[in-house]
C-alpha positions in Angstrom: 0.1 -0.1 0.1 1.5 3.3 -0.7 1.8 5.7 2.3 0.0 8.4 2.2 2.4 10.9 0.6 1.5 14.8 2.3 2.1 12.7 6.0 5.7 11.3 5.0 6.7 14.3 3.7 5.7 15.6 7.1 7.7 13.4 8.7 11.1 13.7 7.0 11.4 17.5 7.0 10.9 16.6 10.8 13.3 14.5 10.9 16.0 17.1 9.1 14.8 19.0 11.3 15.8 17.1 14.7 19.3 16.9 13.0 19.2 21.0 12.3 18.7 21.2 16.0 21.2 19.2 16.9 19.4 16.3 18.3 21.5 13.4 16.0 20.4 10.3 17.3 16.7 11.3 17.4 17.2 12.3 13.7 19.1 9.1 13.0 16.1 6.9 14.5 13.9 8.9 12.5 15.6 8.8 8.9 16.2 4.9 9.7 12.7 4.1 10.3 11.3 6.3 7.1 14.3 5.0 4.6 12.0 1.9 5.2 8.7 3.3 4.2 9.6 5.6 1.1 10.3 2.7 -0.7 7.1 2.0 -1.3 6.6 5.5 -2.8 6.8 4.9 -6.6 8.8 7.2 -9.2 11.0 9.7 -9.1 9.9 11.2 -5.8 10.9 8.1 -3.9 14.1 7.5 -5.3 14.5 11.4 -4.5 13.4 10.7 -0.9 15.5 7.8 -0.3 18.2 10.2 -1.4 17.8 12.5 0.7 17.5 10.2 4.0 20.2 8.4 3.0 21.9 11.7 3.4 20.6 12.3 6.2 21.4 9.1 7.8 24.8 9.9 6.8 25.1 13.4 8.6 23.7 12.5 11.7 25.6 9.3 11.7 28.8 11.6 11.3 28.1 13.6 13.7 28.1 10.4 16.2 30.9 9.0 14.9 29.5 6.3 13.7 31.4 6.3 10.6 31.1 3.1 8.9 27.2 3.7 8.8 28.0 7.4 7.5 30.2 6.5 5.0 27.5 3.7 3.5 24.8 6.0 3.7 26.5 8.6 2.5 27.8 6.9 -0.8 24.4 5.5 -1.4 22.9 9.0 -1.6 25.0 10.3 -4.1 24.7 7.0 -6.2 20.7 7.1 -5.7 20.8 10.5 -6.8 23.4 10.4 -9.5 21.1 7.9 -10.9 18.3 10.5 -11.2 20.8 12.8 -13.9 18.3 15.5 -13.1 20.2 19.2 -13.2 17.5 20.5 -10.7 19.0 18.5 -8.0 22.8 19.7 -8.7 23.4 21.2 -5.0 22.0 17.8 -3.7 24.6 15.8 -5.2 27.4 18.2 -4.3 26.8 18.4 -0.7 26.5 14.4 -0.8 30.4 14.3 -2.5 31.4 17.2 0.1 29.9 14.9 2.9 32.1 12.1 1.7 34.8 13.7 1.5 34.6 14.7 4.7 33.7 11.1 6.3 37.1 9.7 4.6 38.9 12.4 5.7 37.6 11.6 9.2 38.9 8.0 8.3 42.2 8.4 7.5 44.6 7.6 10.3 46.0 11.2 11.6 49.6 9.8 11.2 50.1 10.0 7.7 48.9 13.8 7.4 51.9 16.2 6.7 54.0 12.8 6.0 55.7 13.5 2.6 56.5 10.3 2.3 52.4 8.8 2.9 49.9 8.5 0.7 48.4 12.2 -0.2 45.9 12.5 2.5 42.1 13.7 2.2 43.3 15.8 5.4 46.2 17.5 4.2 44.4 18.0 0.8 41.9 19.9 2.6 44.0 21.9 5.0 46.2 22.7 2.3 43.3 24.3 -0.4 42.3 25.9 2.8 45.5 27.2 2.9 46.6 28.2 -0.1 42.6 29.9 -0.4 43.6 32.0 2.1 46.9 33.0 1.0 44.8 34.3 -2.4 42.9 36.5 0.0 45.3 38.0 1.6 47.2 38.7 -2.0 49.8 36.4 -1.9 49.1 35.0 -5.4 52.8 33.6 -5.7 52.6 31.5 -2.4 49.6 30.2 -2.6 50.4 28.8 -6.3 53.2 27.2 -4.7 51.3 25.9 -2.2 48.8 24.5 -5.2 51.0 23.6 -8.0 52.7 20.4 -6.3 49.6 19.1 -4.9 48.5 19.2 -8.6 50.7 17.3 -9.4 50.2 14.2 -6.7 46.4 14.7 -7.6 46.8 13.8 -10.9 49.0 10.9 -10.3 46.3 8.9 -8.6 44.5 8.3 -11.9 42.7 8.8 -14.8 39.8 11.3 -14.8 36.7 9.9 -16.1 36.5 9.6 -20.1 32.8 8.6 -20.4 30.2 10.9 -21.5 27.8 10.3 -18.7 30.2 9.8 -16.1 30.1 7.9 -13.1 29.0 8.4 -9.8 32.3 8.6 -8.0 36.2 8.7 -9.7 38.9 5.9 -9.7 40.0 8.0 -7.1 37.6 10.0 -4.9 40.4 12.5 -4.2 40.7 13.3 -7.8 37.3 15.3 -6.6 39.7 18.4 -5.5 41.2 19.0 -8.8 39.2 21.2 -10.2 38.7 23.5 -7.1 43.0 23.5 -6.9 43.1 24.2 -11.0 40.3 27.3 -10.6 42.6 28.6 -7.6 45.5 28.6 -9.4 44.0 29.8 -12.4 42.7 33.0 -10.8 45.9 33.2 -8.8 47.9 33.6 -12.3 45.5 35.8 -13.7 46.0 38.1 -10.4 49.6 37.9 -11.1 48.6 39.2 -15.2 49.6 35.9 -16.9 45.9 36.0 -18.5 47.4 32.8 -20.9 48.5 30.9 -18.4 45.5 31.9 -16.3 43.2 30.9 -19.1 45.2 27.3 -19.8 44.3 26.3 -16.3 40.8 27.6 -15.8 40.0 25.5 -18.5 41.9 22.5 -17.0 39.4 23.1 -14.1 36.0 23.2 -16.6 37.6 19.7 -18.4 38.1 18.4 -14.5 34.5 19.3 -13.7 33.1 17.7 -16.8 34.7 14.6 -16.7 33.9 14.2 -12.8 30.3 15.4 -13.5 30.8 18.5 -11.6 28.3 20.2 -13.2 27.7 23.5 -10.4 32.1 23.9 -11.0 32.0 23.4 -14.5 29.0 26.6 -14.5 31.6 28.7 -12.1 34.9 28.1 -14.0 33.3 28.4 -17.3 32.1 31.8 -16.1 35.7 32.2 -15.1 36.6 31.7 -18.3 34.8 34.1 -20.3 35.7 36.8 -17.8 39.3 35.9 -18.6 38.2 36.1 -22.5 37.1 39.6 -22.0 40.3 41.1 -20.4 42.4 39.4 -23.1 40.0 41.0 -25.4 40.4 44.4 -23.8 44.2 43.9 -23.3 44.4 43.1 -27.6 45.5 46.5 -29.2 
């Protein structure tokens, strides 16, 4: 029997509200219970609700430090919403990617962070991206570039970006999701250093990486940056 859709929607909102209020255990229990009920909702609505509830399970479990459950639920949420291929859900997809990266960072051993001989750690990547952005914000563009360039090289060594017309929900290594934002920030730094040719090339790479990873939000943002660079180059042309 199909459940009362409006009542179910209200209960999903309530479960999310519990999370917003910091009642993570209650939110987790509610989301787990609701997952069994939304399977009876037909069509895309049921799939979207399932993705949202899986994401809520993941967020609540993360706050409770149930990391294995958080990882499993968030990965399932990502794959479920990705399968819908609906651009109106891009913000949801972006959130699941970021949550998955956060969980993977939390699962890492802190011993590996900062060790040049250790595999490239999520924690190290996230720390250095924040550092590079802070340097850029303080107009220290050369130092930001020096921070980012070695990391980009190490990221690119982790594996090939997807090449299919329809990107998979995850690349061969989730750390590749950091690549577009690093390339984009490098492009901005070189723009501010008045090297428009290098800035344009790096921004183009950020667009290509975003597209390969199915990151439509990133692709649109870096395309807007590229258009801006092109206008600046046109102004400089005699």
